[in-house]
N, C-alpha and C positions, 0 to 999 in steps of 0.2 A: 504494500500500500504506500502511495505517496504520502508526504507530510499531511496528516489529516487535520481537518478543522474540528477542534474539540471545544465543547461548551460544558460548563459545570453548573449544575443546579443544586442550590443549597436551601432547603427549607429552614426557616429560622423563626423561633418563637421565644422572645425575651432572651436574646443571646448577645446583649450589648458588651459584655466583658470578654467575649471570645471571638466574635465574628470577624473583627479586623485581623486577628492573628491567623484565622483560617485562610482568609483571602490573601494575606501577604505571603503565606507559605505555599500557595499554589504555583507550580512551575509556569514559566513564561510561555511555554508551548501552547497554552490554552488561549483560545480566541476571545472567549467571553466568560465571565463569572456572573451567574444569575442568582441573586439572593431573593428568595420569596419570603417577604415578611408576613408571617401567619398570625396576624392580629396581636402583634407585640404591643406592650404598654410602656416599654422602656426606650432606650436610645439605639435600638438595633438598626433602624433605618438610617439614622444619621451616621452611625459608625461604619456601616457597610458602604454607604455612598462615599464617604471620605476615603475609604480604602480602595475605591475604584470599581466597585461592582455595579452592575445593572440591578436596580432594586425594584421589585414588583410587590404589590400588596394583594394578599388573598385573605379576606376577613373571615371566611368560613374556616374554623379551626379544624385541622386534620392534616397529617403528613401527606396523605394522598392528594388532598386538595391542593397543597402547596406544590407538589411535584407536577401535577397536571397543569397548574398555572404556568410553570416554567416551560413545559413542553409547548403549551399553546402560544407562548411568546415567540418561540422559535418558528412555529408554523405560521402564525399570523403575520410575522415580519419577513417571511420567506428568507430566513437566514440559512445560508449554505452550511450544513453541519454533517460531519461524518460520524462522530462519536459523542455521546452524552455521558458524562460522569455525574453520579449522585454522591453527595458528600454531606455529612451532618455539620451543623454550625456551632457545635459545642467544644470543638478542639480536642475531642477524644481520639479522632483519627489523626494520622500524620499526612497532611495534604501533599507534602513533597513526594510521597510514594505514588502519586498519580501516574508518574512515568512508568512505574512497575505495573500498575493496574491496566494501563492501556497497551502495554507491550505485546501481550498475546494477540490483541486485535491487529495491531500494526505489523507485527512480525510474522504471525502465523495464521492470520485471517480468521481468528476465533470470533464468534458472534457476541459473546456475553462473558463477562469476567466478574467474579465476586472477590472482594477483599476478605479473606478469612482471618478472623481474630483468634489465632492459635494461642494456646495457653502459654507457650514458652515466650511469646512476644507481648503478652498482656501485662500491664502494670497491676500490681496487687490491688484488689478492690475496684478495678475499672469495670468489671461486669458483676452484677449481683448474682447470688445463687439462683434466683428465679430466671434470670436471663440465660445463664449457662444451661439450666435444665430445659428451659423452653426451646433453646436452639437445638439441643440434643434431641428432644422429642420430635420437633418439627422435621429435622433432617433425617431422623430415623424413620419416621412415617413416610417421607418422600422416597427413601430407599426401598422400603417394604412395598409400597404401592406402585412406584414408578421406576424402580431401579436407578434412582438418581444418585449422584456421587457428591452432592453438596455436604459440607460440614458446618455451614454457618448461614445465617440470614443477614449477614453484615450489610449495613447501609452504604458502605463505600464500595461502589460498583461502577462498571463501565459497560456500555452496550452500543452497538452500531445503531445510528439514529433510525435508519430505515427499518431495522428489525424491531426497534422499540415501538415504532408506529404500528407495525403489523400486530403487535400484542393487544392493541386496543385496551389499554389499561383503564380500569374503572374504580378500583377501591379508593375510598376517600380518606381512610384513616389508618388504622394499625396494620392492615393486611397488605399494604402496598408491596413490601419486599417479597413476601411469600407468593403473592399473586404473580409477580414478574417471573419468579423462578419456576412456578408450576406451568405457566403459559409457555415459557421457553422450552421446557421439557416436552410439552404436548406438541409444539411445533418442530421438535427435533433440532433445535439450535445447537450448534457446537458451543461448549462452555468449559470454563476451567476456573480454578481458584488460585489466588496469589496470597501467600501468608503476609499479613500486615501487622504492624505494631498497633497497640491500643493503650491509651492512658486514661486516667481519671478525668472526667469531663469538668469543664468550668461551669459552676452553677449546679442546680438540681435537675435531675432527669424528670421530664414531663410524663414519661411512661413507666419505666421500671422504678422510679423514685416514689411512686404511690401505689397503694394496694389496688385502688380502682383501676389505674392505668395498666397495671400488670395483668389483672383479671380480664379486662376488655381486650387487651392485646392478645392474650392467650386464646380467648374464645374466637376472635377474628381469624387468627392464624390457623387454628384447627378447623374452623368452618370452611376455609378455602381448601384445605387439604382434602377433607372429606367430600366436599362438593365436587372436586375434580376426580376423586377416586371412583365415583359412581357415575361419571359422565360417559 
């Protein structure tokens, strides 16, 4: 593949203390960083703008809503795009590893890449016990039902833009990551994982940091898996 046009989509809800750090650590090979302000009440918008990102606003709260807003920005503005990278705004990922995430696409023509938060590269406490168990259960079920080889539902991921559009993503909240992986399996996309480092996030998690968020995320993830198991 020639030098690809890469755009990064970052959903952000009250990430004023971390968002500029995330943007600044993204490699210069990226054509555009798109931060989707997901109804923040702090200085996320101002800090992301100062850091050089394109900032959109999606007032409907939900990870999927924010991701879909970023995708629609690319489509509606007819922006030439080869690869889209999804990245969280809390600085738990290492944005500089983007070059490693996209390498299987650019070098081996892989369709879809997951950044896998392997234990040996995780900072102590960066993933809660419920996150670790939830990831294990979800990927175990995908292996049982679909013979998938995923080990993580990590949010740091890259996908060819045309392949992303073919998936017709629809989940608005917690099920976005697993929906993408399930649909990629169903469409027989080539995929791989790249081990990535993971550190304690800046601020409090909006999902795993609350009992309600953990339960809702777990229910949504399992519902997607069972929905596709019986299709």
